[in-house]
C-alpha positions as CSV (number, residue, x, y, z in Angstrom):
1,M,-14.1,9.1,-12.1
2,G,-12.1,9.9,-15.2
3,K,-9.4,8.9,-17.6
4,I,-5.7,9.5,-17.0
5,K,-3.4,10.2,-19.9
6,I,-0.2,8.1,-19.7
7,L,2.7,10.3,-20.6
8,T,6.4,9.7,-21.0
9,F,5.7,6.5,-22.9
10,A,9.3,5.4,-23.4
11,I,10.0,5.9,-19.7
12,F,6.9,4.0,-18.8
13,L,8.1,0.9,-20.8
14,S,11.5,0.8,-19.2
15,F,10.0,1.5,-15.7
16,I,7.7,-1.6,-15.8
17,A,9.5,-3.9,-18.2
18,S,10.9,-6.1,-15.5
19,T,7.5,-6.9,-14.1
20,L,5.3,-6.9,-17.2
21,Y,7.2,-9.4,-19.3
22,A,6.0,-12.4,-17.3
23,Q,3.2,-14.4,-19.0
24,D,0.8,-14.8,-16.0
25,L,-2.3,-12.5,-16.0
26,N,-1.9,-9.8,-13.5
27,G,-3.1,-6.3,-12.7
28,F,-1.2,-3.3,-11.3
29,L,-2.6,-0.1,-9.8
30,Y,-0.4,3.0,-10.3
31,A,-1.3,6.2,-8.5
32,S,-0.6,9.8,-9.3
33,D,-1.2,13.1,-7.5
34,Q,-1.9,14.8,-10.8
35,A,-5.2,15.0,-12.7
36,E,-5.2,13.9,-16.3
37,T,-1.4,13.1,-16.4
38,F,0.4,10.1,-15.1
39,D,4.2,10.0,-14.6
40,P,5.1,6.3,-14.1
41,S,8.4,7.2,-12.5
42,K,6.5,8.7,-9.6
43,K,4.5,6.1,-7.7
44,V,2.5,8.2,-5.1
45,K,1.0,5.9,-2.4
46,E,0.9,8.4,0.5
47,Y,-1.7,11.1,0.7
48,V,-2.9,13.9,3.0
49,R,-6.6,14.7,3.7
50,G,-7.8,17.0,0.9
51,E,-5.7,15.4,-1.8
52,T,-6.9,13.1,-4.6
53,A,-5.3,9.8,-5.7
54,Y,-5.6,9.4,-9.5
55,C,-5.2,5.7,-10.3
56,V,-4.8,3.7,-13.5
57,I,-5.1,0.0,-13.8
58,L,-2.5,-1.8,-16.0
59,I,-2.7,-5.4,-17.2
60,K,0.1,-7.8,-18.2
61,G,0.0,-11.4,-19.4
62,F,-3.2,-11.0,-21.4
63,S,-4.3,-13.0,-24.5
64,I,-4.9,-11.5,-27.9
65,H,-7.5,-12.3,-30.5
66,A,-6.5,-13.0,-34.1
67,D,-7.4,-9.4,-35.0
68,N,-4.9,-8.2,-32.3
69,S,-7.7,-7.1,-29.9
70,V,-8.0,-7.9,-26.2
71,D,-11.1,-8.5,-24.1
72,L,-10.3,-7.6,-20.5
73,S,-12.4,-6.4,-17.5
74,G,-11.7,-5.5,-13.9
75,D,-13.8,-5.6,-10.8
76,I,-12.9,-3.0,-8.1
77,K,-13.3,-3.1,-4.3
78,F,-12.2,-0.1,-2.2
79,I,-11.7,-0.9,1.6
80,D,-11.0,1.6,4.4
81,P,-8.6,1.1,7.3
82,S,-11.3,-0.6,9.5
83,G,-12.0,-3.1,6.8
84,N,-15.3,-1.5,5.6
85,V,-16.0,-1.7,1.9
86,L,-16.5,1.8,0.7
87,F,-17.0,1.1,-3.0
88,E,-17.4,-2.1,-5.0
89,Q,-18.4,-2.6,-8.6
90,K,-18.2,-5.5,-11.0
91,N,-16.8,-4.8,-14.5
92,Y,-15.8,-1.4,-13.3
93,A,-13.2,-1.0,-16.1
94,K,-12.8,-2.8,-19.5
95,S,-10.6,-2.9,-22.5
96,K,-11.3,-4.3,-26.0
97,A,-8.5,-2.3,-27.6
98,T,-6.4,-3.4,-30.5
99,V,-2.7,-3.8,-29.5
100,E,0.5,-4.4,-31.3
101,K,1.8,-8.0,-30.9
102,N,4.9,-6.8,-29.1
103,N,2.9,-4.8,-26.5
104,Q,3.3,-6.3,-23.1
105,F,0.7,-4.3,-21.2
106,V,-2.7,-2.6,-21.7
107,N,-4.5,-0.1,-19.4
108,L,-8.2,-0.5,-18.7
109,D,-10.5,2.2,-19.9
110,N,-11.8,3.7,-16.6
111,S,-9.4,5.2,-14.1
112,L,-10.2,5.4,-10.4
113,D,-10.1,8.8,-8.7
114,I,-10.1,8.7,-4.9
115,S,-10.6,12.1,-3.2
116,F,-9.9,12.1,0.6
117,T,-11.9,14.4,2.8
118,D,-11.3,15.7,6.3
119,K,-13.7,13.0,7.7
120,D,-12.0,10.0,6.1
121,P,-10.2,7.8,8.7
122,L,-6.4,7.8,8.7
123,G,-4.4,4.7,7.8
124,M,-4.1,2.1,5.1
125,Y,-6.7,1.9,2.3
126,I,-6.8,-1.2,0.1
127,V,-7.8,-1.2,-3.6
128,E,-8.6,-4.8,-4.6
129,I,-8.6,-5.5,-8.4
130,N,-10.0,-8.7,-9.9
131,I,-8.9,-9.0,-13.5
132,K,-10.6,-11.2,-16.0
133,D,-9.4,-12.2,-19.5
134,K,-12.4,-13.4,-21.5
135,I,-10.2,-14.8,-24.3
136,S,-8.2,-17.2,-22.1
137,G,-10.7,-17.4,-19.3
138,A,-7.9,-16.6,-16.8
139,S,-8.5,-14.3,-13.8
140,N,-6.2,-12.8,-11.2
141,K,-6.8,-10.8,-8.0
142,S,-4.3,-8.3,-6.6
143,Q,-4.2,-5.6,-4.0
144,S,-2.7,-2.2,-3.8
145,T,-2.5,0.1,-0.8
146,L,-2.8,3.9,-0.3
147,L,-1.8,5.5,3.0
148,L,-3.7,8.5,4.4
149,F,-2.4,11.1,6.8
150,D,-4.0,14.2,8.2
151,T,-1.0,16.5,7.7
152,K,2.2,16.6,5.7
153,E,4.2,16.7,8.9
154,S,2.5,13.5,10.1
155,K,3.3,11.8,6.7
156,N,6.9,12.8,6.8
157,L,7.3,11.6,10.4
158,I,5.6,8.2,10.0
159,M,7.2,7.4,6.6
160,A,10.8,8.1,7.8
161,P,12.9,5.1,9.0
162,V,13.4,5.1,12.7
163,K,17.0,5.9,13.7
164,T,16.8,7.8,17.0
165,A,15.0,7.6,20.4
166,K,13.5,11.0,19.7
167,Q,11.7,9.6,16.6
168,L,10.2,7.0,18.9
169,D,8.9,9.6,21.2
170,D,7.5,11.6,18.3
171,L,5.8,8.6,16.9
172,W,4.1,7.8,20.2
173,A,3.0,11.4,20.5
174,E,1.7,11.2,16.9
175,Y,-0.3,8.0,17.6
176,F,-2.0,9.5,20.7
177,R,-2.7,12.7,18.7
178,S,-4.0,11.2,15.5
179,K,-4.7,7.5,16.3
180,N,-3.0,6.7,13.0
181,T,-2.0,3.0,13.4
182,W,0.9,3.4,11.0
183,A,2.8,5.3,13.8
184,I,2.7,2.1,15.8
185,K,3.7,0.0,12.8
186,R,6.7,2.3,12.2
187,I,7.8,1.7,15.9
188,I,7.4,-2.0,15.3
189,S,9.7,-1.7,12.3
190,A,12.5,-0.5,14.6
191,L,12.5,-3.7,16.7
192,K,14.9,-5.4,14.3
193,L,17.6,-2.9,15.3
194,R,17.9,-4.6,18.7
195,E,19.0,-7.9,17.2
196,E,20.4,-7.1,13.8
197,S,22.4,-3.9,14.3
198,T,26.1,-4.0,15.2
199,N,25.9,-0.3,16.2
200,I,25.4,0.2,19.9
201,E,23.2,3.3,19.5
202,D,21.0,1.7,16.9
203,A,20.6,-1.4,19.1
204,A,19.6,0.9,21.9
205,V,16.9,2.4,19.7
206,G,15.6,-1.1,19.0
207,S,15.5,-2.0,22.7
208,A,13.7,1.3,23.4
209,A,11.1,0.4,20.8
210,A,10.5,-3.0,22.4
211,W,10.2,-1.6,25.9
212,S,7.8,1.2,24.8
213,L,5.6,-1.3,22.9
214,E,5.4,-3.6,25.8
215,I,4.6,-0.8,28.3
216,N,1.9,0.8,26.1
217,A,0.4,-2.5,25.0
218,K,-0.2,-3.4,28.6
219,K,-1.9,-0.1,29.2
220,Y,-3.9,0.3,26.0
221,P,-5.7,-2.7,24.5
222,E,-5.9,-1.1,21.0
223,I,-2.1,-1.0,20.9
224,L,-1.9,-4.8,21.8
225,K,-4.4,-5.4,19.0
226,I,-2.2,-3.5,16.5
227,C,0.8,-5.6,17.5
228,K,-1.2,-8.8,17.0
229,Q,-2.4,-7.6,13.6
230,S,1.1,-6.7,12.6
231,L,2.3,-10.3,13.0
232,E,0.8,-11.2,9.7
233,H,3.1,-8.7,7.9
234,T,6.4,-9.1,9.8
235,K,9.1,-11.7,9.6
236,G,12.6,-12.6,11.0
237,S,13.8,-11.0,14.2
238,T,11.0,-8.3,14.1
239,K,8.3,-11.0,14.2
240,E,10.2,-13.0,16.9
241,L,10.5,-9.9,19.1
242,L,6.8,-8.9,18.5
243,V,5.7,-12.4,19.6
244,E,7.8,-12.1,22.7
245,I,6.3,-8.7,23.5
246,I,2.7,-10.0,23.0
247,Y,3.5,-13.0,25.2
248,K,4.8,-10.8,28.0
249,V,1.8,-8.5,27.9
250,E,-0.7,-11.3,28.0
251,N,1.0,-13.5,30.6
252,K,2.0,-10.9,33.2
């Protein structure tokens, strides 16, 4: 674990001004793929095994003592794709820095460096931050996510929006190769094309996504499980179609 130097200060202020000027206490996790430097215009949230996520915790909406100092602390919890807590520490990072009255943010004094190895499971990791302001007594809990892939090719494939039937085939092949659940979630994201697109080819891709999800969810219980878990994070026509697929699988 080490400190990250926040560079390009003027860019940083303009980059986060729209979110930091609110008065409610809140914490933000910004990730970099560079050691000791932090470019706020580059929010890296996808990583490949062997890479390191260098993270800094920023706070907005804090209170200030009469001497212009703050008194902040942050608890950290790091959770793997299966929901296992890999790391947890109370008061992991703190700040009692003196700030200018017009400052709208402060960074905590201890950064979080996360190195991914070849043995780490693929998928979504969650960094949970619980911020406490000892001056006001306020606290706030927030979450940030980091996605892990085993190869750059896998990352590029899964992160790309689905526009063709070939992509669907490639995503299914990728899931059965790597078991990365985000391949299935990307297929789920294509469902809305069936109902929302006015382009016949795009609508056909959406229909193919629905058909392939239903067929594979019937055959593989873990895919049905992923579909059910995805209901929590979907909405609109995507959620409606996903509910329909799950119903067909469980009632036929």
